C-alpha atoms as a printed R data frame, in Angstrom:
    type eleno elety resid chain resno       x      y       z
1   ATOM     1    CA   MET     A     1 -65.992 70.339  -9.417
2   ATOM     2    CA   GLY     A     2 -64.714 73.903  -8.801
3   ATOM     3    CA   LYS     A     3 -62.529 72.684  -5.995
4   ATOM     4    CA   SER     A     4 -61.139 69.939  -8.176
5   ATOM     5    CA   LYS     A     5 -60.434 72.364 -11.001
6   ATOM     6    CA   GLY     A     6 -58.682 74.764  -8.638
7   ATOM     7    CA   GLY     A     7 -56.517 71.914  -7.284
8   ATOM     8    CA   LYS     A     8 -55.589 70.904 -10.799
9   ATOM     9    CA   GLN     A     9 -54.614 74.476 -11.701
10  ATOM    10    CA   LYS     A    10 -52.551 74.765  -8.521
11  ATOM    11    CA   LYS     A    11 -50.747 71.514  -9.316
12  ATOM    12    CA   GLU     A    12 -49.994 72.697 -12.869
13  ATOM    13    CA   PHE     A    13 -48.724 76.019 -11.466
14  ATOM    14    CA   ASP     A    14 -46.456 74.228  -8.966
15  ATOM    15    CA   THR     A    15 -45.079 71.992 -11.712
16  ATOM    16    CA   MET     A    16 -44.351 74.979 -13.964
17  ATOM    17    CA   SER     A    17 -42.700 76.845 -11.082
18  ATOM    18    CA   LEU     A    18 -40.504 73.863 -10.313
19  ATOM    19    CA   SER     A    19 -39.534 73.507 -13.969
20  ATOM    20    CA   ARG     A    20 -38.633 77.185 -14.182
21  ATOM    21    CA   PHE     A    21 -36.619 76.931 -10.968
22  ATOM    22    CA   VAL     A    22 -34.639 73.945 -12.278
23  ATOM    23    CA   LEU     A    23 -34.047 75.724 -15.606
24  ATOM    24    CA   CYS     A    24 -32.828 78.883 -13.867
25  ATOM    25    CA   TRP     A    25 -30.603 76.848 -11.578
26  ATOM    26    CA   GLU     A    26 -29.066 75.007 -14.544
27  ATOM    27    CA   GLU     A    27 -28.481 78.279 -16.408
28  ATOM    28    CA   SER     A    28 -26.876 79.799 -13.303
29  ATOM    29    CA   ALA     A    29 -24.617 76.771 -12.824
30  ATOM    30    CA   LEU     A    30 -23.674 76.885 -16.514
31  ATOM    31    CA   LEU     A    31 -22.759 80.564 -16.268
32  ATOM    32    CA   LYS     A    32 -20.625 79.872 -13.212
33  ATOM    33    CA   ARG     A    33 -18.836 77.065 -15.033
34  ATOM    34    CA   ARG     A    34 -18.159 79.311 -18.021
35  ATOM    35    CA   LYS     A    35 -16.813 82.034 -15.736
36  ATOM    36    CA   TRP     A    36 -14.421 79.610 -14.073
37  ATOM    37    CA   SER     A    37 -13.316 78.142 -17.399
38  ATOM    38    CA   LYS     A    38 -12.550 81.595 -18.820
39  ATOM    39    CA   LEU     A    39 -10.282 82.673 -15.990
40  ATOM    40    CA   PRO     A    40  -7.112 84.425 -17.240
41  ATOM    41    CA   SER     A    41  -4.250 81.963 -17.474
42  ATOM    42    CA   ASP     A    42  -2.035 83.922 -15.066
43  ATOM    43    CA   ILE     A    43  -4.710 83.784 -12.339
44  ATOM    44    CA   LEU     A    44  -5.361 80.124 -13.084
45  ATOM    45    CA   LEU     A    45  -1.658 79.355 -12.742
46  ATOM    46    CA   MET     A    46  -1.586 81.066  -9.345
47  ATOM    47    CA   ILE     A    47  -4.486 78.861  -8.249
48  ATOM    48    CA   PHE     A    48  -2.738 75.743  -9.571
49  ATOM    49    CA   GLU     A    49   0.451 76.625  -7.700
50  ATOM    50    CA   LYS     A    50  -1.507 76.913  -4.450
51  ATOM    51    CA   MET     A    51  -3.224 73.578  -5.092
52  ATOM    52    CA   GLY     A    52  -0.041 71.624  -5.725
53  ATOM    53    CA   PRO     A    53   0.677 69.008  -8.400
54  ATOM    54    CA   ILE     A    54  -1.367 66.160  -6.923
55  ATOM    55    CA   GLU     A    55  -4.540 68.240  -6.663
56  ATOM    56    CA   VAL     A    56  -4.042 69.683 -10.137
57  ATOM    57    CA   LEU     A    57  -3.429 66.330 -11.804
58  ATOM    58    CA   THR     A    58  -6.153 64.401  -9.993
59  ATOM    59    CA   LYS     A    59  -8.890 67.055  -9.789
60  ATOM    60    CA   ALA     A    60  -8.495 70.425 -11.498
61  ATOM    61    CA   ILE     A    61  -7.682 69.354 -15.043
62  ATOM    62    CA   ARG     A    62 -10.555 66.879 -15.046
63  ATOM    63    CA   LEU     A    63 -13.065 69.715 -14.871
64  ATOM    64    CA   CYS     A    64 -12.349 71.675 -18.020
65  ATOM    65    CA   ARG     A    65 -10.468 71.295 -21.285
66  ATOM    66    CA   ASP     A    66  -9.143 74.873 -21.017
67  ATOM    67    CA   TRP     A    67  -7.689 74.094 -17.601
68  ATOM    68    CA   LEU     A    68  -6.055 70.964 -18.947
69  ATOM    69    CA   GLU     A    69  -4.456 72.915 -21.798
70  ATOM    70    CA   VAL     A    70  -3.139 75.596 -19.430
71  ATOM    71    CA   ALA     A    71  -1.612 73.000 -17.108
72  ATOM    72    CA   ARG     A    72  -0.093 70.968 -19.931
73  ATOM    73    CA   ASN     A    73   1.410 73.914 -21.801
74  ATOM    74    CA   GLU     A    74   2.973 75.875 -18.944
75  ATOM    75    CA   PRO     A    75   6.340 74.247 -18.038
76  ATOM    76    CA   LEU     A    76   7.043 76.745 -15.249
77  ATOM    77    CA   LEU     A    77   4.045 75.378 -13.331
78  ATOM    78    CA   TRP     A    78   5.971 72.115 -12.989
79  ATOM    79    CA   ARG     A    79   9.292 73.619 -12.000
80  ATOM    80    CA   LYS     A    80   8.586 72.348  -8.483
81  ATOM    81    CA   VAL     A    81   6.857 68.954  -8.150
82  ATOM    82    CA   ASP     A    82   6.110 68.056  -4.522
83  ATOM    83    CA   MET     A    83   4.387 64.667  -4.295
84  ATOM    84    CA   THR     A    84   4.533 64.353  -0.500
85  ATOM    85    CA   CYS     A    85   1.815 64.516   2.165
86  ATOM    86    CA   HIS     A    86  -0.730 62.774  -0.064
87  ATOM    87    CA   GLY     A    87  -2.274 60.979   2.901
88  ATOM    88    CA   LYS     A    88  -2.140 57.585   1.160
89  ATOM    89    CA   LYS     A    89  -5.195 58.548  -0.898
90  ATOM    90    CA   PHE     A    90  -3.608 57.028  -3.988
91  ATOM    91    CA   GLY     A    91  -1.655 53.862  -4.696
92  ATOM    92    CA   PRO     A    92   2.100 54.017  -5.461
93  ATOM    93    CA   ASN     A    93   1.619 53.036  -9.110
94  ATOM    94    CA   TYR     A    94  -0.859 55.850  -9.715
95  ATOM    95    CA   LEU     A    95   1.345 58.386  -7.928
96  ATOM    96    CA   GLN     A    96   4.299 57.368 -10.060
97  ATOM    97    CA   ASP     A    97   2.227 57.692 -13.228
98  ATOM    98    CA   ILE     A    98   1.093 61.235 -12.506
99  ATOM    99    CA   ALA     A    99   4.572 62.170 -11.252
100 ATOM   100    CA   CYS     A   100   6.016 61.171 -14.622
101 ATOM   101    CA   ILE     A   101   3.345 63.236 -16.367
102 ATOM   102    CA   ALA     A   102   4.274 66.280 -14.263
103 ATOM   103    CA   VAL     A   103   7.965 65.732 -15.026
104 ATOM   104    CA   ASN     A   104   7.292 65.501 -18.763
105 ATOM   105    CA   TRP     A   105   5.102 68.601 -18.706
106 ATOM   106    CA   SER     A   106   7.968 70.525 -17.076
107 ATOM   107    CA   ALA     A   107   9.767 70.357 -20.455
108 ATOM   108    CA   GLY     A   108  13.216 70.417 -18.885
109 ATOM   109    CA   GLN     A   109  12.388 73.210 -16.384
110 ATOM   110    CA   LEU     A   110  12.126 70.912 -13.339
111 ATOM   111    CA   GLU     A   111  14.249 72.168 -10.428
112 ATOM   112    CA   GLU     A   112  12.705 70.513  -7.367
113 ATOM   113    CA   PHE     A   113  11.210 67.048  -6.942
114 ATOM   114    CA   ALA     A   114   9.889 65.320  -3.819
115 ATOM   115    CA   ALA     A   115   8.243 61.905  -3.422
116 ATOM   116    CA   GLU     A   116   6.845 60.041  -0.428
117 ATOM   117    CA   GLN     A   117   6.229 56.283  -0.220
118 ATOM   118    CA   PHE     A   118   6.323 55.666  -3.960
119 ATOM   119    CA   GLY     A   119   8.797 55.633  -6.816
120 ATOM   120    CA   SER     A   120  11.119 53.288  -8.632
121 ATOM   121    CA   ASP     A   121  14.239 53.297 -10.760
122 ATOM   122    CA   ASP     A   122  12.019 54.028 -13.769
123 ATOM   123    CA   LEU     A   123  10.841 57.242 -12.101
124 ATOM   124    CA   LEU     A   124  14.445 58.325 -11.530
125 ATOM   125    CA   GLN     A   125  15.202 57.604 -15.173
126 ATOM   126    CA   CYS     A   126  12.185 59.676 -16.206
127 ATOM   127    CA   ILE     A   127  13.452 62.636 -14.170
128 ATOM   128    CA   ALA     A   128  17.027 62.234 -15.376
129 ATOM   129    CA   ASN     A   129  15.931 62.167 -19.021
130 ATOM   130    CA   SER     A   130  13.802 65.265 -18.522
131 ATOM   131    CA   THR     A   131  16.206 67.647 -16.825
132 ATOM   132    CA   SER     A   132  19.792 68.280 -15.808
133 ATOM   133    CA   ASN     A   133  18.856 71.437 -13.876
134 ATOM   134    CA   LEU     A   134  17.597 69.745 -10.724
135 ATOM   135    CA   LYS     A   135  18.521 71.658  -7.565
136 ATOM   136    CA   ARG     A   136  16.553 69.873  -4.845
137 ATOM   137    CA   ILE     A   137  15.460 66.256  -4.422
138 ATOM   138    CA   SER     A   138  13.616 64.589  -1.574
139 ATOM   139    CA   PHE     A   139  12.772 60.897  -1.257
140 ATOM   140    CA   ILE     A   140  10.792 59.900   1.835
141 ATOM   141    CA   LYS     A   141  10.476 56.148   2.472
142 ATOM   142    CA   CYS     A   142  10.844 55.377  -1.237
143 ATOM   143    CA   ASN     A   143  11.876 51.790  -0.685
144 ATOM   144    CA   ASP     A   144  11.754 50.655  -4.318
145 ATOM   145    CA   ILE     A   145  14.438 53.068  -5.518
146 ATOM   146    CA   SER     A   146  17.811 51.354  -5.653
147 ATOM   147    CA   GLU     A   147  21.009 52.947  -4.437
148 ATOM   148    CA   ASP     A   148  22.896 52.233  -7.673
149 ATOM   149    CA   VAL     A   149  20.374 53.991  -9.896
150 ATOM   150    CA   LEU     A   150  20.006 56.908  -7.468
151 ATOM   151    CA   GLU     A   151  23.772 57.337  -7.447
152 ATOM   152    CA   LYS     A   152  23.978 57.278 -11.262
153 ATOM   153    CA   THR     A   153  21.196 59.816 -11.665
154 ATOM   154    CA   ILE     A   154  22.543 62.157  -8.979
155 ATOM   155    CA   LYS     A   155  25.828 62.235 -10.884
156 ATOM   156    CA   ARG     A   156  23.910 63.831 -13.771
157 ATOM   157    CA   TRP     A   157  22.491 66.596 -11.561
158 ATOM   158    CA   HIS     A   158  25.600 68.696 -10.965
159 ATOM   159    CA   LEU     A   159  23.554 71.712  -9.852
160 ATOM   160    CA   LEU     A   160  22.055 69.972  -6.824
161 ATOM   161    CA   GLU     A   161  21.958 72.206  -3.765
162 ATOM   162    CA   GLU     A   162  19.802 70.096  -1.429
163 ATOM   163    CA   ILE     A   163  19.301 66.355  -0.914
164 ATOM   164    CA   GLU     A   164  16.818 64.837   1.520
165 ATOM   165    CA   LEU     A   165  16.622 61.107   2.216
166 ATOM   166    CA   TYR     A   166  14.496 59.490   4.883
167 ATOM   167    CA   PHE     A   167  14.630 55.833   5.952
168 ATOM   168    CA   TRP     A   168  17.417 54.733   3.636
169 ATOM   169    CA   MET     A   169  20.187 52.143   3.542
170 ATOM   170    CA   CYS     A   170  23.331 53.466   1.834
171 ATOM   171    CA   SER     A   171  26.947 52.508   1.241
172 ATOM   172    CA   ARG     A   172  30.050 54.607   1.793
173 ATOM   173    CA   LYS     A   173  30.591 54.617  -1.971
174 ATOM   174    CA   PHE     A   174  27.238 56.378  -2.421
175 ATOM   175    CA   PHE     A   175  28.217 59.384  -0.294
176 ATOM   176    CA   ARG     A   176  31.658 59.642  -1.848
177 ATOM   177    CA   ALA     A   177  30.079 59.759  -5.313
178 ATOM   178    CA   ILE     A   178  27.650 62.496  -4.256
179 ATOM   179    CA   GLY     A   179  30.450 64.557  -2.751
180 ATOM   180    CA   LEU     A   180  32.433 64.417  -5.999
181 ATOM   181    CA   SER     A   181  29.455 65.020  -8.309
182 ATOM   182    CA   CYS     A   182  27.640 67.845  -6.482
183 ATOM   183    CA   PRO     A   183  30.016 70.758  -5.824
184 ATOM   184    CA   TYR     A   184  27.118 73.162  -5.109
185 ATOM   185    CA   LEU     A   185  25.526 71.003  -2.419
186 ATOM   186    CA   LYS     A   186  24.648 73.184   0.576
187 ATOM   187    CA   CYS     A   187  21.980 71.234   2.435
188 ATOM   188    CA   LEU     A   188  21.772 67.575   3.492
189 ATOM   189    CA   ARG     A   189  18.792 66.034   5.267
190 ATOM   190    CA   LEU     A   190  19.666 62.434   6.104
191 ATOM   191    CA   ASN     A   191  17.103 61.254   8.619
192 ATOM   192    CA   TYR     A   192  17.118 57.712   9.932
193 ATOM   193    CA   ILE     A   193  19.807 56.707   7.462
194 ATOM   194    CA   ARG     A   194  21.837 53.559   7.923
195 ATOM   195    CA   VAL     A   195  25.253 53.055   6.306
196 ATOM   196    CA   ASN     A   196  26.752 49.670   5.455
197 ATOM   197    CA   CYS     A   197  29.915 49.930   7.482
198 ATOM   198    CA   ARG     A   198  31.914 47.170   9.161
199 ATOM   199    CA   ASN     A   199  33.846 49.320  11.607
200 ATOM   200    CA   ASP     A   200  32.790 52.293  13.711
201 ATOM   201    CA   LYS     A   201  29.150 51.902  12.697
202 ATOM   202    CA   LYS     A   202  27.827 54.616  14.976
203 ATOM   203    CA   ASP     A   203  30.025 57.382  13.555
204 ATOM   204    CA   CYS     A   204  30.360 56.087  10.001
205 ATOM   205    CA   LEU     A   205  27.855 58.521   8.450
206 ATOM   206    CA   ALA     A   206  29.249 61.462  10.404
207 ATOM   207    CA   LYS     A   207  32.753 60.748   9.109
208 ATOM   208    CA   LEU     A   208  31.483 60.404   5.523
209 ATOM   209    CA   ILE     A   209  29.790 63.790   5.811
210 ATOM   210    CA   GLY     A   210  32.898 65.448   7.234
211 ATOM   211    CA   ARG     A   211  35.127 64.008   4.510
212 ATOM   212    CA   ASN     A   212  32.904 64.571   1.460
213 ATOM   213    CA   PHE     A   213  30.797 67.718   2.012
214 ATOM   214    CA   PRO     A   214  33.039 70.640   3.011
215 ATOM   215    CA   ASN     A   215  30.638 73.295   1.655
216 ATOM   216    CA   LEU     A   216  27.578 72.308   3.704
217 ATOM   217    CA   SER     A   217  25.711 75.146   5.394
218 ATOM   218    CA   SER     A   218  22.715 73.109   6.633
219 ATOM   219    CA   LEU     A   219  22.635 69.568   8.007
220 ATOM   220    CA   GLN     A   220  19.751 67.527   9.424
221 ATOM   221    CA   LEU     A   221  20.473 64.129  10.997
222 ATOM   222    CA   ILE     A   222  17.336 63.193  12.938
223 ATOM   223    CA   GLY     A   223  17.598 59.811  14.623
224 ATOM   224    CA   ASN     A   224  21.298 59.245  13.960
225 ATOM   225    CA   LYS     A   225  23.348 57.047  16.315
226 ATOM   226    CA   MET     A   226  26.571 59.078  16.145
227 ATOM   227    CA   THR     A   227  28.583 59.892  19.232
228 ATOM   228    CA   ASN     A   228  30.374 63.093  20.220
229 ATOM   229    CA   LYS     A   229  33.382 61.877  18.253
230 ATOM   230    CA   GLY     A   230  31.345 61.731  15.051
231 ATOM   231    CA   LEU     A   231  29.841 65.198  15.556
232 ATOM   232    CA   HIS     A   232  33.296 66.702  16.141
233 ATOM   233    CA   PHE     A   233  34.333 65.118  12.848
234 ATOM   234    CA   ILE     A   234  31.456 66.972  11.135
235 ATOM   235    CA   PHE     A   235  32.450 70.280  12.735
236 ATOM   236    CA   LYS     A   236  36.000 69.813  11.502
237 ATOM   237    CA   GLY     A   237  35.047 68.845   7.946
238 ATOM   238    CA   CYS     A   238  32.174 71.334   7.470
239 ATOM   239    CA   PRO     A   239  33.494 74.740   8.602
240 ATOM   240    CA   GLN     A   240  30.664 76.670   6.860
241 ATOM   241    CA   LEU     A   241  27.880 74.917   8.807
242 ATOM   242    CA   GLU     A   242  25.201 77.379   9.966
243 ATOM   243    CA   SER     A   243  22.245 75.093  10.725
244 ATOM   244    CA   LEU     A   244  22.355 71.747  12.531
245 ATOM   245    CA   ASP     A   245  19.447 69.488  13.482
246 ATOM   246    CA   ILE     A   246  20.429 66.550  15.710
247 ATOM   247    CA   ARG     A   247  17.045 65.748  17.238
248 ATOM   248    CA   GLN     A   248  16.666 62.185  18.537
249 ATOM   249    CA   CYS     A   249  20.437 61.632  18.341
250 ATOM   250    CA   TYR     A   250  20.451 60.124  21.807
251 ATOM   251    CA   LYS     A   251  24.025 58.797  21.739
252 ATOM   252    CA   LEU     A   252  25.309 62.374  21.995
253 ATOM   253    CA   THR     A   253  26.359 63.835  25.348
254 ATOM   254    CA   ILE     A   254  26.245 67.610  25.437
255 ATOM   255    CA   ASP     A   255  29.438 68.219  27.445
256 ATOM   256    CA   GLN     A   256  31.465 71.426  27.685
257 ATOM   257    CA   SER     A   257  33.566 70.662  24.615
258 ATOM   258    CA   LEU     A   258  30.555 69.905  22.436
259 ATOM   259    CA   GLN     A   259  28.661 72.893  23.815
260 ATOM   260    CA   SER     A   260  31.423 75.271  22.724
261 ATOM   261    CA   ASP     A   261  31.284 73.873  19.180
262 ATOM   262    CA   LEU     A   262  27.487 74.125  19.074
263 ATOM   263    CA   GLU     A   263  27.641 77.791  20.102
264 ATOM   264    CA   ARG     A   264  29.344 78.576  16.792
265 ATOM   265    CA   ILE     A   265  26.309 77.321  14.851
266 ATOM   266    CA   LYS     A   266  23.529 79.870  14.267
267 ATOM   267    CA   ASN     A   267  20.592 77.455  14.333
268 ATOM   268    CA   VAL     A   268  20.769 74.278  16.443
269 ATOM   269    CA   ARG     A   269  18.125 71.687  17.326
270 ATOM   270    CA   LEU     A   270  19.250 69.448  20.184
271 ATOM   271    CA   PRO     A   271  18.519 65.724  20.735
272 ATOM   272    CA   ASN     A   272  15.638 66.256  23.157
273 ATOM   273    CA   ASP     A   273  13.960 69.083  21.227
274 ATOM   274    CA   SER     A   274  10.428 68.466  19.962
275 ATOM   275    CA   ILE     A   275   9.950 66.982  16.494
276 ATOM   276    CA   ASP     A   276   6.375 68.231  16.133
277 ATOM   277    CA   ASP     A   277   7.380 70.801  13.518
278 ATOM   278    CA   TYR     A   278   9.180 68.209  11.390
279 ATOM   279    CA   LYS     A   279   7.170 67.635   8.226
280 ATOM   280    CA   PHE     A   280   7.318 63.843   8.496
281 ATOM   281    CA   ALA     A   281   7.118 63.559  12.265
282 ATOM   282    CA   CYS     A   282   4.213 61.111  11.935
283 ATOM   283    CA   TYR     A   283   6.644 58.357  10.988
284 ATOM   284    CA   LEU     A   284   8.851 59.029  13.988
285 ATOM   285    CA   LYS     A   285   5.867 58.765  16.312
286 ATOM   286    CA   GLN     A   286   4.494 55.577  14.772
287 ATOM   287    CA   PHE     A   287   7.624 53.462  14.497
288 ATOM   288    CA   SER     A   288  10.691 52.691  16.514
289 ATOM   289    CA   TYR     A   289  14.168 53.093  15.055
290 ATOM   290    CA   SER     A   290  14.609 49.361  14.515
291 ATOM   291    CA   SER     A   291  11.282 48.959  12.728
292 ATOM   292    CA   LEU     A   292  12.084 51.867  10.433
293 ATOM   293    CA   LEU     A   293  15.269 50.151   9.341
294 ATOM   294    CA   PHE     A   294  14.064 46.605   8.961
295 ATOM   295    CA   ASP     A   295  10.304 46.678   8.289
296 ATOM   296    CA   ASN     A   296   9.646 45.991   4.613
297 ATOM   297    CA   SER     A   297   5.949 45.277   4.971
298 ATOM   298    CA   GLU     A   298   5.028 48.465   3.123
299 ATOM   299    CA   ASN     A   299   7.184 47.761   0.080
300 ATOM   300    CA   ASP     A   300   5.177 47.735  -3.115
301 ATOM   301    CA   SER     A   301   6.579 46.800  -6.476
302 ATOM   302    CA   VAL     A   302   6.102 49.716  -8.822
303 ATOM   303    CA   SER     A   303   6.534 49.540 -12.542
304 ATOM   304    CA   GLY     A   304   7.248 52.624 -14.592
305 ATOM   305    CA   GLY     A   305   5.903 53.584 -17.971
306 ATOM   306    CA   ASP     A   306   6.370 55.800 -20.969
307 ATOM   307    CA   PHE     A   307   4.279 58.936 -20.744
308 ATOM   308    CA   ASP     A   308   5.478 60.911 -23.741
309 ATOM   309    CA   SER     A   309   2.254 60.993 -25.731
310 ATOM   310    CA   ASP     A   310  -0.931 62.883 -24.947
311 ATOM   311    CA   SER     A   311  -2.945 59.697 -25.397
312 ATOM   312    CA   ASP     A   312  -0.986 58.059 -22.584
313 ATOM   313    CA   THR     A   313  -1.677 61.096 -20.434
314 ATOM   314    CA   MET     A   314  -5.391 60.822 -21.062
315 ATOM   315    CA   ASN     A   315  -5.438 57.109 -20.321
316 ATOM   316    CA   TYR     A   316  -3.551 57.343 -17.058
317 ATOM   317    CA   LEU     A   317  -5.603 60.240 -15.771
318 ATOM   318    CA   ASP     A   318  -8.896 58.815 -17.052
319 ATOM   319    CA   ILE     A   319  -9.479 61.999 -19.027
320 ATOM   320    CA   LYS     A   320 -10.846 61.017 -22.409
321 ATOM   321    CA   TYR     A   321 -12.442 63.743 -24.461
322 ATOM   322    CA   GLU     A   322 -15.225 61.488 -25.649
323 ATOM   323    CA   HIS     A   323 -16.294 60.880 -22.053
324 ATOM   324    CA   ILE     A   324 -16.460 64.536 -21.006
325 ATOM   325    CA   MET     A   325 -19.108 66.987 -22.201
326 ATOM   326    CA   PHE     A   326 -17.018 70.068 -22.917
327 ATOM   327    CA   GLN     A   327 -19.645 71.877 -25.002
328 ATOM   328    CA   ASP     A   328 -21.193 73.315 -21.823
329 ATOM   329    CA   TRP     A   329 -17.982 75.025 -20.703
């Protein structure tokens, strides 16, 4: 009997110890949560800036109401919205939704926007309606954005200093319009771009650049089919050029004449130089030039939406107050 009684007491003691351990652990976790939730807003904003917009919109603001309020009410946090390098973790529709939320939260302060493998004309309209102060735009394989709408919206961004397009089909009219509308444009990144041109197809883009962008200081033309003639046209039309990237431009022949022109440029990347440090080099390694221009298998139709109200924000991000227990924070 004594042995049985001792076993029973030991079992009760173990149960009480376990209960106390769980209670202490819960209290400790609760204290940690409260500490995180009460971080000063300036420190929290520094953390958000390091995380980037995708991480903030899909993770951070789901954890705490205070964090959500800080993110939503600080327009300067959304001055730069970089939606690239998302690793295809999210579908294009979802990425467009949260991009529009970020643009709206910028409250007209947006200066830089970048998208990769998502976007539509509705997204461009959202950005255009939000700000006229845009200085940098980057669209990487955004196949559902039309040239006409992109041209119209760029005309509204007179302060643009940098434009990056990757895997794009453009007309000569498009580049002429940009040249007239963006007097402050200093940097062009036109990688694997094809121009609708009947004559002189290889050097068509080079001639358009030389004729329409005299103030360029930086130019990137990875994978272009221009010849020496086209590059000389760029040198003639862009006398302020300081940086030139012509990697994978295999139609060029670095002869004595071209070499003397290249020596005037401070920073030069030659056709056979490595592309490993190019941010989107993965595409260049996976696809050939022809497949980049003609493969539409990855096109997804994306519909835009109106994200002006807080209720829309909550719905699209799956953050509904009634579903989150904020009283513990």
